[in-house]
C-alpha positions as CSV (number, residue, x, y, z in Angstrom):
1,M,-32.7,-135.7,-10.7
2,D,-32.5,-138.4,-8.1
3,T,-32.6,-137.6,-4.5
4,I,-30.9,-139.4,-1.7
5,R,-34.3,-140.7,-0.5
6,Q,-35.0,-142.2,-3.9
7,E,-31.7,-143.9,-4.0
8,L,-32.3,-145.4,-0.5
9,A,-35.8,-146.4,-1.4
10,A,-34.6,-148.2,-4.5
11,L,-32.7,-150.6,-2.3
12,A,-35.6,-151.4,0.0
13,D,-35.8,-155.1,1.1
14,E,-39.2,-156.0,2.8
15,R,-37.9,-159.2,4.4
16,R,-34.9,-157.4,5.9
17,A,-37.1,-154.4,6.9
18,A,-39.3,-156.8,8.9
19,L,-36.3,-158.2,10.7
20,M,-34.9,-154.8,11.5
21,A,-38.2,-153.6,12.8
22,R,-38.3,-156.5,15.2
23,Y,-34.7,-156.1,16.2
24,F,-35.1,-152.3,16.9
25,Q,-38.4,-152.9,18.7
26,T,-40.8,-150.8,16.7
27,G,-44.0,-152.3,17.9
28,P,-46.6,-150.5,20.1
29,G,-45.1,-149.6,23.5
30,Q,-41.6,-150.7,22.5
31,Y,-38.4,-148.7,22.5
32,A,-38.6,-147.5,18.9
33,E,-42.4,-147.5,18.5
34,G,-43.5,-146.5,15.0
35,D,-40.0,-146.3,13.5
36,V,-40.1,-147.3,9.8
37,F,-37.3,-149.3,8.2
38,W,-36.6,-150.1,4.5
39,G,-34.2,-152.9,5.3
40,L,-31.0,-151.5,3.9
41,S,-27.7,-152.7,5.2
42,N,-25.2,-150.3,6.8
43,P,-22.8,-150.6,3.9
44,Q,-25.6,-149.7,1.4
45,V,-26.6,-146.6,3.4
46,R,-22.9,-145.6,3.9
47,S,-22.3,-145.9,0.1
48,I,-25.2,-143.6,-0.7
49,A,-24.4,-141.1,2.0
50,R,-20.8,-140.9,0.7
51,K,-22.2,-140.0,-2.7
52,W,-24.3,-137.2,-1.2
53,A,-21.7,-135.9,1.2
54,H,-21.8,-132.5,-0.4
55,L,-25.4,-131.7,0.6
56,P,-25.9,-128.3,2.2
57,L,-27.1,-128.2,5.8
58,A,-30.7,-127.4,5.0
59,E,-31.0,-130.4,2.7
60,V,-29.4,-132.7,5.3
61,E,-31.9,-131.4,7.8
62,Q,-34.8,-132.4,5.5
63,V,-33.3,-135.9,5.1
64,L,-32.9,-136.1,8.9
65,K,-36.6,-135.3,9.4
66,D,-37.7,-138.2,7.3
67,T,-39.9,-140.9,8.8
68,V,-37.6,-143.7,7.5
69,H,-34.8,-144.7,9.7
70,E,-32.3,-145.3,7.0
71,C,-32.8,-141.7,5.7
72,R,-32.0,-140.3,9.2
73,F,-29.0,-142.7,9.4
74,A,-27.8,-141.3,6.0
75,A,-28.3,-137.7,7.1
76,L,-26.2,-138.2,10.2
77,L,-23.5,-140.0,8.2
78,I,-23.3,-137.0,6.0
79,W,-22.8,-134.7,9.0
80,V,-20.2,-137.0,10.5
81,R,-18.3,-136.8,7.2
82,Q,-18.7,-133.1,6.8
83,Y,-17.9,-132.0,10.4
84,P,-14.1,-132.6,10.4
85,K,-13.6,-130.7,7.2
86,A,-15.9,-127.9,8.0
87,S,-15.0,-124.3,8.9
88,P,-15.6,-123.2,12.5
89,T,-18.8,-121.5,11.4
90,Q,-20.0,-124.6,9.6
91,K,-19.1,-126.8,12.6
92,E,-21.2,-124.6,14.8
93,A,-24.1,-124.8,12.4
94,I,-23.9,-128.6,12.2
95,Y,-23.7,-128.8,16.0
96,N,-26.7,-126.5,16.5
97,S,-28.7,-128.2,13.9
98,Y,-28.0,-131.6,15.5
99,L,-29.3,-130.2,18.9
100,T,-32.3,-128.7,17.2
101,H,-33.3,-132.0,15.6
102,L,-32.7,-134.4,18.6
103,D,-36.3,-135.7,18.2
104,Y,-35.2,-137.3,14.9
105,I,-32.1,-138.9,16.5
106,N,-34.3,-141.3,18.3
107,N,-32.6,-144.6,18.4
108,W,-29.4,-145.9,19.9
109,D,-27.7,-146.6,16.6
110,L,-28.2,-143.1,15.4
111,V,-26.7,-141.7,18.7
112,D,-23.8,-144.2,18.5
113,L,-23.1,-143.1,14.9
114,S,-23.1,-139.4,15.5
115,A,-22.8,-138.2,19.1
116,R,-19.1,-138.7,19.5
117,D,-18.2,-137.3,16.2
118,I,-20.4,-134.2,16.3
119,I,-21.3,-133.4,19.9
120,G,-18.1,-134.9,21.4
121,R,-15.7,-133.2,18.9
122,H,-17.6,-129.9,19.1
123,L,-17.4,-129.8,22.9
124,M,-13.8,-131.0,23.1
125,D,-12.4,-127.5,23.6
126,K,-15.5,-125.7,24.7
127,D,-17.8,-125.4,27.8
128,R,-19.4,-128.7,28.4
129,D,-22.2,-127.5,30.7
130,R,-24.7,-128.5,28.0
131,L,-23.9,-132.2,28.8
132,Y,-25.2,-131.8,32.3
């Protein structure tokens, strides 16, 4: 059986990956030092994430822990899709897992993609002390 990681890897584009690494500043001492890119476009990642939108929380966490940026992007896309349809218990689990795995949400595009739709929505009607 294919995995989400295998599907993403199959679309790798070395030339585009090099451009993305430069854009996201992955060199020594730079903003995203050491981040790895496969060179997928956002539409490619979104298409694959849509296909895998059913993944259980634990499996999404494994994808989020990947060293490859596009895998983490896909994992967050899955949570962003799952969160609005989730039960209150599932929403709490996604929220808590997000906070537990902040070390993997390590670039501005990952935060922009997910913070509003997971953290923001979760805290909309709750105590927001965590933000301070």
